[in-house]
C-alpha positions as CSV (number, residue, x, y, z in Angstrom):
1,X,43.4,44.0,-77.9
2,X,45.0,45.2,-74.7
3,X,41.6,46.6,-73.5
4,X,39.9,43.3,-74.1
5,X,42.5,41.4,-72.2
6,X,42.1,43.6,-69.2
7,X,38.3,43.1,-69.2
8,X,38.8,39.3,-69.3
9,X,41.1,39.5,-66.3
10,X,38.7,41.7,-64.1
11,X,35.6,39.6,-64.9
12,X,36.5,36.7,-62.6
13,X,37.3,39.1,-59.7
14,X,33.8,40.7,-59.9
15,X,32.1,37.2,-60.1
16,X,34.1,36.1,-57.0
17,X,32.9,38.9,-54.8
18,X,29.3,38.4,-56.1
19,X,29.4,34.8,-55.1
20,X,30.7,35.6,-51.7
21,X,27.9,38.1,-51.2
22,X,25.3,35.5,-52.2
23,X,26.7,32.9,-49.8
24,X,26.7,35.4,-47.0
25,X,23.1,36.4,-47.6
26,X,22.1,32.7,-47.8
27,X,23.9,32.1,-44.5
28,X,22.0,35.0,-42.8
29,X,18.7,33.7,-44.1
30,X,19.4,30.1,-42.9
31,X,20.4,31.3,-39.4
32,X,17.3,33.5,-39.2
33,X,15.0,30.7,-40.3
34,X,16.5,28.3,-37.8
35,X,15.8,30.7,-34.9
36,X,12.3,31.3,-36.2
37,X,11.5,27.6,-36.4
38,X,12.5,27.0,-32.8
39,X,10.3,29.8,-31.6
40,X,7.3,28.5,-33.5
41,X,7.8,25.0,-32.0
42,X,7.9,26.5,-28.5
43,X,4.6,28.4,-29.1
44,X,2.9,25.1,-30.1
45,X,4.0,23.3,-27.0
46,X,2.6,26.1,-24.8
47,X,-0.8,26.0,-26.5
48,X,-1.3,22.2,-26.3
49,X,-2.6,22.1,-22.7
50,X,-4.9,25.0,-23.3
51,X,-6.5,23.3,-26.3
52,X,-7.0,20.0,-24.4
53,X,-8.6,21.7,-21.3
54,X,-11.0,24.0,-23.2
55,X,-14.5,22.6,-23.0
56,X,-15.5,24.1,-26.4
57,X,-12.6,22.5,-28.3
58,X,-13.6,19.9,-30.9
59,X,-11.6,16.9,-32.1
60,X,-10.6,16.8,-35.7
61,X,-13.2,15.3,-38.0
62,X,-12.7,11.6,-38.6
63,X,-10.2,11.2,-35.7
64,X,-12.6,11.0,-32.7
65,X,-12.1,7.7,-30.9
66,X,-14.1,6.2,-28.1
67,X,-11.7,7.5,-25.5
68,X,-11.8,11.0,-27.0
69,X,-15.6,10.9,-27.0
70,X,-15.6,9.7,-23.3
71,X,-13.2,12.4,-22.4
72,X,-15.3,15.0,-24.1
73,X,-18.5,13.8,-22.4
74,X,-16.6,14.0,-19.0
75,X,-15.6,17.6,-19.7
76,X,-19.2,18.6,-20.7
77,X,-20.7,17.2,-17.4
78,X,-19.0,20.0,-15.5
79,X,-16.3,20.8,-13.0
80,X,-17.8,18.6,-10.3
81,X,-17.0,15.4,-12.1
82,X,-13.5,16.6,-12.7
83,X,-13.0,17.3,-9.1
84,X,-14.3,13.9,-8.2
85,X,-11.9,12.2,-10.6
86,X,-9.0,14.3,-9.2
87,X,-10.0,13.2,-5.7
88,X,-10.1,9.6,-6.8
89,X,-6.6,9.9,-8.3
90,X,-5.3,11.5,-5.1
91,X,-6.9,8.8,-3.0
92,X,-5.1,6.1,-5.0
93,X,-1.8,8.0,-4.8
94,X,-2.3,8.4,-1.1
95,X,-2.9,4.7,-0.7
96,X,0.2,3.8,-2.6
97,X,2.3,6.4,-0.7
98,X,0.8,5.2,2.6
99,X,2.4,1.7,2.1
100,X,5.8,3.3,3.0
101,X,5.2,5.5,6.1
102,X,7.5,8.3,7.0
103,X,10.2,7.3,9.5
104,X,8.9,9.6,12.2
105,X,5.5,7.8,12.0
106,X,7.0,4.5,13.1
107,X,7.6,3.7,16.8
108,X,11.2,2.5,16.9
109,X,11.3,1.8,20.6
110,X,11.5,-1.7,22.0
111,X,8.1,-3.4,22.3
112,X,6.8,-6.2,24.5
113,X,4.3,-8.3,22.4
114,X,1.7,-10.4,24.0
115,X,0.5,-12.9,21.4
116,X,-2.6,-14.4,22.8
117,X,-5.6,-16.4,21.5
118,X,-6.3,-19.8,20.0
119,X,-4.1,-22.5,18.5
120,X,-3.3,-20.4,15.4
121,X,-0.6,-18.8,17.5
122,X,1.5,-21.9,17.6
123,X,3.6,-21.3,14.5
124,X,3.0,-17.6,14.4
125,X,4.9,-17.3,17.7
126,X,8.1,-18.8,16.2
127,X,8.3,-16.4,13.3
128,X,7.3,-13.5,15.6
129,X,10.2,-14.4,17.8
130,X,12.5,-14.0,14.7
131,X,11.2,-10.4,14.3
132,X,11.6,-9.7,18.0
133,X,15.3,-10.8,18.0
134,X,15.9,-8.8,14.8
135,X,14.3,-5.6,16.0
136,X,15.0,-5.6,19.7
137,X,11.5,-6.5,20.9
138,X,10.4,-9.1,23.5
139,X,7.4,-11.3,23.5
140,X,5.1,-13.7,25.5
141,X,2.6,-16.2,24.0
142,X,-0.6,-17.5,25.6
143,X,-2.4,-20.3,23.7
144,X,-5.9,-21.4,24.8
145,X,-6.7,-24.4,22.7
146,X,-10.1,-24.3,21.0
147,X,-10.8,-20.9,22.5
148,X,-13.4,-18.4,21.0
149,X,-14.4,-14.9,21.6
150,X,-17.1,-16.3,23.9
151,X,-14.4,-17.9,26.1
152,X,-12.1,-14.8,26.3
153,X,-15.1,-12.5,26.4
154,X,-16.8,-14.1,29.4
155,X,-13.9,-14.1,31.8
156,X,-10.9,-12.0,32.9
157,X,-8.2,-14.3,31.4
158,X,-7.0,-11.6,29.0
159,X,-6.9,-9.0,31.7
160,X,-5.0,-11.3,33.9
161,X,-2.2,-11.8,31.4
162,X,-2.1,-8.1,30.7
163,X,-1.5,-7.4,34.4
164,X,1.0,-10.2,34.6
165,X,3.2,-9.4,31.6
166,X,2.4,-5.6,31.1
167,X,2.7,-5.8,27.3
168,X,3.1,-2.7,25.2
169,X,1.5,-4.3,22.2
170,X,-1.2,-7.1,21.9
171,X,-1.6,-9.5,19.0
172,X,-4.9,-11.4,19.3
173,X,-5.6,-14.5,17.3
174,X,-9.3,-15.4,17.7
175,X,-12.2,-16.3,15.4
176,X,-11.0,-19.6,13.7
177,X,-13.3,-21.6,15.9
178,X,-16.3,-19.5,15.1
179,X,-16.4,-19.5,11.3
180,X,-19.8,-21.2,11.1
181,X,-21.7,-19.8,14.1
182,X,-25.2,-18.8,13.2
183,X,-26.4,-15.3,14.2
184,X,-22.8,-14.4,14.9
185,X,-23.5,-10.7,15.7
186,X,-26.3,-11.3,18.2
187,X,-24.4,-14.2,19.9
188,X,-20.8,-12.7,19.9
189,X,-21.0,-8.9,20.0
190,X,-21.1,-8.6,23.8
191,X,-18.0,-10.9,24.0
192,X,-16.0,-8.9,21.5
193,X,-16.9,-5.7,23.4
194,X,-15.7,-7.2,26.7
195,X,-12.4,-8.3,25.1
196,X,-11.8,-4.8,23.8
197,X,-12.6,-3.3,27.2
198,X,-9.9,-5.5,28.8
199,X,-7.3,-4.3,26.2
200,X,-8.2,-0.7,27.0
201,X,-5.8,1.8,25.4
202,X,-2.9,-0.7,24.8
203,X,-2.0,-0.8,21.1
204,X,-3.2,-4.0,19.5
205,X,-4.0,-5.8,16.2
206,X,-6.6,-8.5,16.0
207,X,-5.4,-11.1,13.6
208,X,-8.4,-12.5,11.7
209,X,-8.8,-16.3,11.1
210,X,-7.2,-17.9,8.1
211,X,-10.5,-19.0,6.5
212,X,-10.6,-22.3,4.7
213,X,-14.3,-21.8,3.9
214,X,-16.6,-18.8,3.8
215,X,-17.6,-17.7,7.3
216,X,-21.0,-16.6,8.6
217,X,-19.8,-13.2,9.7
218,X,-17.0,-13.5,12.3
219,X,-14.6,-11.5,10.1
220,X,-17.1,-8.7,9.5
221,X,-18.0,-8.6,13.2
222,X,-14.4,-8.2,14.3
223,X,-13.7,-5.6,11.6
224,X,-16.8,-3.5,12.5
225,X,-15.7,-3.3,16.1
226,X,-11.9,-2.7,15.8
227,X,-11.6,-0.9,12.4
228,X,-9.2,-1.5,9.5
229,X,-6.1,-0.2,11.2
230,X,-6.4,-2.7,14.0
231,X,-7.5,-5.7,12.0
232,X,-5.4,-8.0,9.9
233,X,-7.6,-9.8,7.4
234,X,-6.0,-13.2,7.1
235,X,-8.7,-14.8,4.9
236,X,-7.5,-12.9,1.8
237,X,-4.2,-14.9,1.9
238,X,-3.7,-18.4,0.5
239,X,-2.4,-21.1,2.8
240,X,-1.0,-24.6,2.7
241,X,-2.9,-26.6,5.3
242,X,-2.2,-29.4,7.7
243,X,-4.1,-32.7,7.4
244,X,-6.9,-31.1,9.5
245,X,-7.6,-28.7,6.6
246,X,-7.6,-25.7,8.9
247,X,-4.2,-25.0,10.4
248,X,-1.5,-23.6,8.1
249,X,1.7,-25.7,7.8
250,X,4.8,-24.1,9.4
251,X,6.2,-22.5,6.2
252,X,2.8,-21.0,5.3
253,X,2.4,-19.7,8.9
254,X,5.8,-18.1,8.6
255,X,4.7,-16.3,5.5
256,X,1.5,-15.3,7.3
257,X,3.6,-13.7,10.0
258,X,5.7,-11.9,7.5
259,X,2.5,-10.3,6.1
260,X,1.3,-9.4,9.6
261,X,4.7,-7.8,10.4
262,X,4.4,-5.7,7.2
263,X,1.0,-4.6,8.4
264,X,2.4,-3.7,11.8
265,X,5.1,-1.5,10.3
266,X,3.1,0.0,7.4
267,X,-0.7,0.1,8.1
268,X,-1.5,-0.4,11.7
269,X,-2.9,2.3,13.9
270,X,0.2,2.1,16.0
271,X,3.2,1.4,13.7
272,X,6.3,-0.3,15.1
273,X,9.6,-1.3,13.7
274,X,9.4,-4.7,12.1
275,X,12.4,-5.2,9.8
276,X,12.4,-8.6,8.2
277,X,14.9,-11.0,9.9
278,X,17.5,-12.7,7.7
279,X,17.8,-15.8,9.9
280,X,15.7,-17.7,12.5
281,X,16.0,-16.8,16.1
282,X,17.6,-19.1,18.5
283,X,15.3,-20.9,21.0
284,X,11.5,-21.0,21.4
285,X,9.6,-18.1,22.9
286,X,8.1,-18.6,26.3
287,X,4.6,-19.9,26.1
288,X,1.8,-20.6,28.5
289,X,-0.7,-23.2,27.4
290,X,-4.3,-23.3,28.6
291,X,-6.3,-26.4,28.2
292,X,-9.7,-26.4,26.4
293,X,-12.9,-26.1,28.5
294,X,-14.4,-29.4,29.4
């Protein structure tokens, strides 16, 4: 009886150590499995790009979509197409990045603007004056009512005012009175060339006309001669017009100038500081008025 009692007392002790051993073994297996699982996941992530970029890889049956098929076709056409697509992507990225030029690419010195051309400069000069006061620039306006490229291109008026005011930057507003001229290239090319010769190497931007109807080629003529970085295409904007149906109202002209200022600081061949003013400038900029030809 005594022997049986001793066996009954030792039995729980043996079971207790056995349970502890099982739990320890389970813990070791669990920890080992956890580490093994993370390692497997890491291997899969590394292989994904390799699988996608391999030309011989095939999509799973029953899962091929139109986009997958198009991508597969693109891969099979060869590396040339891939390079072209990469170039397109870089071009887009470059365009987006180019909207915000590096600070060292912008001329931060004080400019003297000569705003010269037709009557479209009337309201533009007021908003340009705001920008000049905000950014430490100066300006002078010359408005020749009803003027055209023929008028400025068959005399030395532009050269005269360049000598008189010695501008560091020219803003030219011409073309609005020539939207519907026939044979525009043959009749106006020589005048545009003469205008550009008078400007010489002075930085400039030609502000295109704010079209109210399709033109017969004046915008294309100007763009061809000056290039995209010296031409502001106004016809792409929407304007509220005066009763004459041509000239923008004051508020619309101010917004027009805001767009031109953004072009000057971001996209022009010669970029200048044009921070947007928070308030209107005091006074009206000095302006010389030339009467239309009789």
